[in-house]
C-alpha positions, 0 to 999 in steps of 0.5 A, a space after each residue: 598291496 594295490 596293483 599298479 597300472 601303466 598306460 602308454 599312448 603313442 602317436 608315430 610320426 610320418 617318419 615311422 611306418 605303422 608296420 615298423 612301429 608294431 614290429 618293434 612293440 611286438 618283437 622287443 618292447 612287450 616281450 622284455 616286460 611280460 616275458 622277463 619281469 615277473 611283476 608284470 602281470 598282464 598287458 594288451 594293446 589297443 587302437 584308439 578310435 576317439 569317436 565323437 558323440 555324433 559318430 558311430 563305429 561304422 563312421 569311424 571304421 576303426 581308423 585312428 584319427 591323426 588330428 594332432 591331439 590324440 595318440 593313435 595307440 594305447 598299451 595297458 599293463 597291470 603290475 603287482 604294485 606301483 613299486 615296480 616302477 622304481 625297481 632297478 629291473 624296470 628302470 634299467 630297461 628305460 635307461 639302457 634302451 637298445 639302438 633299435 628302441 632309441 631309433 624308433 622312439 626318436 620317430 614317435 611324434 608324441 608318447 604319453 606315459 601314466 603310472 598309478 595305483 589301482 585303488 578300486 575295481 567294479 565288476 559286472 561278473 567276477 568270472 569274466 576277465 578284465 580284457 588284459 589277460 588271455 581267456 575272454 579278452 575285452 574287445 574294447 576299453 574306454 578311458 578317461 581322466 578324472 579331476 576328483 580332488 581331496 578337499 576336507 576328506 571328501 574324496 571317498 564320497 566323490 568317488 562313491 558318487 562317481 562309481 554309482 553313476 558308472 554302474 547306472 550308466 553301464 546297466 543302462 547302456 547294455 550288458 557288454 561291460 566287463 569291469 571298471 578300474 579306478 587308478 590314482 595317478 602317480 606320475 605322467 610324462 610326455 615326450 616328443 621324438 624321444 625327448 621329454 617335454 613335460 612330466 608331473 608327479 612327485 614334486 609337481 601337481 597332477 592336473 587330473 589325479 585319477 584315471 578310469 579304464 572301462 573294459 567292454 566286450 562290445 562297442 557301447 557308445 556314450 555321448 561324452 567328449 571325455 571318453 576315448 574308445 580303444 579297440 583291442 589289437 593284441 
């Protein structure tokens, strides 16, 4: 059975302080999933840096960019399978939100949710962790979407070609790479101030059907506008 992955990006509005946002996430939102749902295997939170190809980490100073297009915080979770997303134990958390959670979410400018199946994993060293679990966590993850589609059964060949390119890139750019997960996206959704405005999956085609997560122990810049750099905070 394939593992499931949940990725949530959040961009708090000026109505919600960063401290209040983090307190809610750390005290309520994460514990209700990781402490009470056995099918949630791991979770980690990251600050999104979104470096441009001409920037360095020093230029960015690890400060989220409020450009109206990129959310500022990323949460990643792994699950025993994507079937968890339709289980009552999980859906009840979303339909029976606490007053505190409703209040916080009503002040989040944009929240994007993505669920999927982890269809493959490439690892530089099997002993190392992926960055989501305790032990030796990755300080960075790099994420991006992929528009690979199955045309005449060619998706496997395209994926293998992409994976070969990734391995060459990681070997060239340094030894800080830990692992790459490739996720087949099942559903995506966007909400503004707690109100859903766009969703895809099931009965609506997903524009970019794959999502890649690269775990790294060091900051490894790459000249690409596709990549989102995320620094671990929890």
